[in-house]
C-alpha positions as CSV (number, residue, x, y, z in Angstrom):
1,M,102.1,91.5,88.1
2,S,99.2,89.1,88.6
3,S,101.2,86.3,87.2
4,H,103.1,85.9,90.4
5,S,102.0,83.2,93.0
6,P,101.4,84.1,96.7
7,E,104.7,82.4,97.5
8,Q,106.5,84.6,95.1
9,Y,105.1,87.7,96.6
10,L,106.2,86.3,100.0
11,L,109.7,85.9,98.7
12,A,109.8,89.3,97.1
13,A,108.7,90.9,100.3
14,V,111.6,89.1,102.1
15,I,114.0,90.4,99.5
16,L,112.5,93.9,99.8
17,R,113.0,94.0,103.6
18,A,116.4,92.7,103.3
19,V,117.4,95.5,100.8
20,L,115.8,98.1,103.0
21,D,117.7,97.0,106.2
22,A,121.1,96.4,104.3
23,C,121.0,99.8,102.7
24,N,119.2,101.6,105.6
25,V,116.4,102.9,103.1
26,H,113.3,104.5,104.1
27,D,114.5,104.8,107.9
28,A,114.6,100.9,108.1
29,Q,115.2,101.4,111.8
30,C,117.2,98.5,112.1
31,S,120.3,98.2,114.3
32,P,123.9,97.9,112.9
33,Y,123.9,94.2,113.8
34,E,120.6,93.6,111.5
35,R,122.2,95.7,108.8
36,R,125.1,93.5,109.0
37,K,123.2,90.2,108.9
38,A,121.2,91.5,105.9
39,R,124.5,92.2,104.0
40,K,125.8,88.9,104.9
41,W,122.7,87.3,103.7
42,F,123.3,88.9,100.3
43,A,127.0,88.0,100.3
44,D,126.4,84.3,100.7
45,R,127.1,82.5,97.4
46,L,126.2,78.8,98.2
47,E,126.3,76.5,95.3
48,P,123.8,75.1,94.7
49,P,121.7,77.7,96.5
50,Q,120.5,76.3,99.7
51,P,116.8,76.9,101.0
52,F,116.2,80.3,102.1
53,S,119.6,81.6,100.9
54,W,119.8,84.8,99.0
55,R,119.9,83.2,95.6
56,W,117.4,80.4,96.5
57,T,114.8,83.2,97.6
58,A,115.6,85.4,94.4
59,E,115.0,82.5,92.2
60,G,111.9,81.5,94.1
61,A,110.5,85.0,93.7
62,G,111.1,84.7,89.8
63,L,113.7,87.5,89.7
64,S,115.8,87.8,86.4
65,A,119.4,87.2,86.4
66,G,119.7,91.1,85.7
67,T,117.4,92.1,88.7
68,I,119.5,89.8,90.9
69,E,122.7,91.3,89.7
70,R,121.3,94.9,90.3
71,I,120.3,94.0,93.9
72,E,123.5,92.7,94.6
73,A,125.3,95.7,93.2
74,A,123.1,98.1,95.3
75,V,123.9,96.1,98.5
76,T,127.7,95.6,97.8
77,N,127.9,99.3,97.4
78,G,126.5,100.0,100.6
79,G,124.6,103.1,99.4
80,P,121.0,103.6,98.7
81,P,120.0,101.4,95.9
82,N,118.6,102.9,92.8
83,P,115.1,104.1,93.4
84,E,114.1,102.3,90.1
85,L,115.2,99.1,91.9
86,I,113.0,99.7,95.1
87,G,110.2,100.7,92.8
88,F,110.3,97.4,91.0
89,L,110.4,95.4,94.1
90,E,107.4,97.3,95.5
91,E,105.8,96.8,92.2
92,I,105.9,92.9,92.2
93,L,104.2,93.0,95.7
94,P,100.3,93.2,95.8
95,R,98.8,96.7,95.9
96,G,98.9,98.1,99.5
97,Y,101.0,95.5,101.0
98,L,103.7,97.9,102.0
99,N,100.9,100.3,103.6
């Protein structure tokens, strides 16, 4: 998705890392404390969204309302998110970014 700015890629990378940590996906290798902090970040519902809150980050990354809801559902359920969701987040990052 070449229409995204470098800042949007950065914010998407932050979200991807938080999803991986919160759901312990791909052997995220984070401590239980880090997992709780990641889940808490997604649970915060500040209105209006504060800088670097989950909603602010998601909006800044250009994620649609539907994608935001899917991410929240995946994290809230505590289980692994839908592989399509992880694939989507990986797709909006530049090629090779995760390698």
